[in-house]
Every structure is written in structure tokens, then in C-alpha cells.
C-alpha positions in Angstrom: 54.7 123.9 -27.1 56.2 121.5 -29.6 58.0 124.4 -31.4 60.1 125.2 -28.3 62.0 122.0 -29.0 63.2 123.3 -32.3 64.4 126.6 -30.8 67.2 124.7 -29.1 68.2 122.8 -32.3 68.2 125.3 -35.1 70.4 128.4 -35.6 69.1 131.9 -36.1 69.0 133.0 -39.8 68.6 136.6 -40.6 68.1 138.1 -44.1 67.9 141.8 -43.5 64.1 142.2 -43.8 63.5 138.7 -42.2 64.5 138.9 -38.6 62.2 136.3 -37.1 63.8 132.9 -36.9 61.8 129.8 -37.8 61.2 128.4 -34.2 59.6 131.7 -33.3 57.5 131.6 -36.5 56.1 128.2 -35.4 55.2 129.6 -32.0 53.4 132.5 -33.7 51.3 130.0 -35.8 50.4 128.2 -32.6 49.3 131.4 -31.0 47.1 132.4 -33.9 45.5 129.0 -33.9 44.9 129.0 -30.2 43.4 132.4 -30.2 41.2 132.1 -33.3 40.7 128.6 -34.6 39.5 126.3 -31.9 37.2 124.1 -33.9 36.0 120.5 -33.5 36.2 120.1 -37.3 39.9 121.1 -37.5 41.7 119.6 -34.4 45.3 120.3 -33.5 46.7 123.2 -35.5 43.5 124.0 -37.2 43.3 125.3 -40.8 46.8 126.8 -40.4 48.3 123.4 -39.8 49.5 123.3 -43.4 51.6 126.5 -43.0 53.0 125.1 -39.7 54.0 121.8 -41.4 55.6 123.6 -44.4 57.5 125.9 -42.0 58.7 123.0 -39.9 59.8 121.1 -43.1 61.8 124.1 -44.4 63.5 124.4 -41.1 64.3 120.6 -40.8 65.7 120.5 -44.3 67.6 123.8 -43.8 65.7 125.7 -46.4 65.5 128.5 -43.9 69.0 129.2 -45.1 67.9 129.7 -48.6 66.8 133.3 -49.0 63.9 132.6 -51.5 62.2 130.0 -49.2 62.9 132.1 -46.1 61.4 135.3 -47.6 58.3 133.7 -49.0 57.7 131.9 -45.7 58.0 135.2 -43.8 55.1 136.5 -45.9 53.1 133.5 -44.7 54.1 133.6 -41.0 55.8 136.9 -39.9 53.6 139.3 -41.8 50.3 137.6 -40.9 51.3 137.6 -37.3 51.7 141.3 -37.4 48.2 141.6 -38.8 47.0 139.2 -36.2 48.3 141.3 -33.3 46.8 144.4 -34.8 43.5 142.6 -35.2 43.4 141.6 -31.6 44.2 145.1 -30.3 41.9 147.0 -32.7 40.4 145.2 -35.6 39.2 148.4 -37.4 42.7 149.7 -37.6 44.6 146.5 -38.1 46.2 147.6 -41.4 47.5 150.9 -40.1 51.2 151.0 -40.0 51.5 148.0 -42.3 52.9 148.9 -45.7 51.5 146.1 -47.8 47.8 146.8 -47.6 46.7 144.1 -50.0 48.4 141.4 -47.9 47.0 142.9 -44.7 43.4 143.1 -46.0 43.6 139.4 -47.2 44.7 138.2 -43.8 42.4 140.5 -41.9 39.4 139.0 -43.8 40.5 135.6 -42.9 41.1 136.3 -39.2 37.8 138.1 -38.9 35.9 135.2 -40.4 37.9 132.4 -38.6 37.6 134.1 -35.2 35.7 131.4 -33.3 35.2 133.6 -30.2 33.8 136.5 -32.3 31.5 134.1 -34.1 30.4 132.4 -30.9 32.1 129.1 -31.8 30.0 128.5 -34.8 31.4 125.7 -37.0 28.7 125.3 -39.6 30.0 123.6 -42.8 29.3 126.7 -44.9 31.4 128.9 -42.6 34.2 126.4 -42.5 34.3 126.3 -46.3 34.4 130.1 -46.5 37.1 130.3 -43.9 39.2 127.8 -45.9 38.6 129.8 -49.1 39.8 133.0 -47.4 42.9 131.2 -46.0 43.9 130.0 -49.5 43.3 133.5 -50.8 45.5 135.0 -48.2 48.1 132.3 -48.8 48.3 133.1 -52.6 48.3 136.8 -52.1 51.2 136.5 -49.6 53.3 134.6 -52.1 52.5 137.0 -54.9 53.3 140.1 -52.8 56.6 138.5 -51.7 57.6 138.1 -55.4 56.5 141.7 -56.2 58.5 143.1 -53.3 61.6 141.1 -54.2 62.1 140.9 -57.9 64.5 138.2 -58.9 64.0 136.4 -55.6 63.6 133.0 -57.4 66.7 133.4 -59.6 69.5 133.6 -57.1 72.5 132.1 -59.0 74.0 130.9 -55.7 71.1 128.4 -55.4 71.5 125.3 -57.6 69.2 125.3 -60.6 67.3 122.2 -59.5 66.3 123.9 -56.2 65.3 127.1 -58.0 63.1 125.3 -60.5 61.7 123.2 -57.7 60.6 126.3 -55.8 59.1 127.8 -58.9 57.1 124.6 -59.5 56.1 124.5 -55.9 54.6 128.0 -56.1 52.5 126.9 -59.1 51.5 123.8 -57.3 50.2 125.9 -54.4 48.0 127.7 -56.9 46.6 124.3 -58.1 45.9 123.3 -54.5 44.2 126.6 -53.8 42.0 126.3 -56.9 41.0 122.8 -55.8 40.3 124.1 -52.2 42.1 121.1 -50.7 42.2 120.8 -46.9 44.9 122.8 -45.1 44.8 121.0 -41.8 47.9 119.4 -40.2 46.9 115.7 -40.7 46.2 116.0 -44.4 49.3 118.2 -45.1 51.6 115.9 -43.2 50.3 112.9 -45.2 50.9 114.8 -48.4 54.3 116.1 -47.4 55.4 112.6 -46.4 54.9 111.4 -50.0 56.2 114.5 -51.8 58.9 116.4 -49.8 62.6 115.9 -50.1 64.5 115.5 -46.8 67.5 117.6 -47.8 68.5 120.9 -49.5 69.4 122.3 -51.8 68.4 120.0 -54.6 71.2 119.6 -57.0 74.0 119.6 -54.3 76.1 116.5 -54.0 74.4 115.5 -50.8 70.9 116.2 -52.1 70.6 114.6 -55.5 67.1 114.2 -57.0 67.9 110.6 -58.1 68.7 109.6 -54.5 65.2 110.5 -53.2 62.5 107.8 -52.6 60.5 106.9 -55.7 57.3 108.9 -54.9 59.3 111.9 -53.7 61.6 111.8 -56.8 58.6 111.7 -59.1 57.0 114.7 -57.4 60.3 116.7 -57.5 60.7 116.0 -61.2 57.1 117.2 -61.7 57.8 120.4 -59.8 61.0 121.1 -61.7 59.1 120.6 -64.9 56.5 123.1 -63.8 59.2 125.5 -62.7 61.0 125.2 -66.1 58.0 125.7 -68.2 57.9 129.5 -68.9 54.6 129.2 -70.7 53.0 128.3 -67.3 54.3 131.4 -65.5 51.5 133.8 -64.7 50.4 136.1 -62.0 48.3 134.5 -59.4 45.8 137.3 -59.8 43.4 136.0 -57.2 40.2 137.8 -56.2 40.2 139.6 -52.9 36.5 139.8 -52.0 34.8 137.0 -50.0 
């Protein structure tokens, strides 16, 4: 597995409630994809490839050491993996023992619909579209629940203002992507990330100045910071939970 390589390079980061390090999170994503998402229409890491790429990028840029990024990522990797294991053992009781029922139900709906084995490998376009919609829905709900469970998570004064505003803008950008139902596969997300993602952290530190980033990345960062600074744009995701 490609993620085993990272396990040898990156240190363990623990934030109380977050006890699963990033290399292990990558392995968990691979496990979920292998078990549920084998599909000719989404090769490689399947529809969850985007979450894999985002997790990998956070680790490479040491955003795993920033509590806000780490916590939100845990709600997109660690918690879904708990639901996934429960789903495999007994789908009808998958949410028992999981405190956040809203998050659990969202991921349970996705896993059930995306389960290629359960659905006899059907990959009809309509089914693919519905599975992608449910994945975006689970993605948004996960972020929203993380922010509900940890008030003030995005306003840590120890994190430079540029990084805080960038993350706030990134969260809003995720909502735009979800509304547009853009692809979530690895190939598309890697292409997008290559043109938009800073290669350092935290933004605002002497070694990670916005003005030093490549032109396209710098423009994107400034747009995200503008989103994050615009309080009139702040709103609950308020996504629907029915398929």
C-alpha cells in the first residue's frame, strides 16, 4: 500500500479525541475503497480518492499538526471508518455505540449505496450519480458536525490569521464543490490540488508566506482567505439527509 511509505516518514500526532495518525487514516481509506467501491468508472481510489488526496496533502504540508485541520479530517476519515466497520459486521446496527447519529446515518447511507458487492457490481450512471451525491452529503455533514462538537475550533489564536481564514474559506469552497457535484475521484482532485494547494504551513509564518506561492496557488489562497474573512458568507451547511 502506498500509505505504508508515509508511516515511516511522518510522526504521530495526537489531539486527545484524535488518536489515529494520518498514515493509518490513509490505510483506512484504502480499505473502504477496496471493500466497497471497486468500479470501472472510478479506478484507483474510487470516489473517496478526493478525501485520500486531501489527507495526504495535509500530512505532507504538516497540517496534521494544526488542530483544526486534524480534527475536521478525523471526521472525514476516522469516524467514517468506525461506521464502515460496523456496517460490515451488522449493517442494521451500524450506528449503535456511535454518539454522533447524524454523521453515522449520512455515512451509512453512502456505504450502503456504494457497496458494489451488495449491489452486484452495478455501475449504472444513475447509481453512480446518486452515490456521488451521498458522498458529498456525508462530507458536508461531517464538517458541520466537527464544528458543532468543537466550538471555536477555527479561531485558535496560536494559528496565524492567514491560515485560520484560509481554512474557513476552504470549508465554504467545499460547500460550493458539493453543490456543483464535482467529481471526487483521485485523478480530478490531484489535478485541482496541484493548481490550488500551498506546499507549506501554516500560511502567514515566515517560511510560508502567501506571496511566495506560485501564481495560480497564490490567487486561490487569496480567494479562500477572502471567503474566510467575509462574515456575511458564514452560514450553516444545512444539507438534506435523505437520498
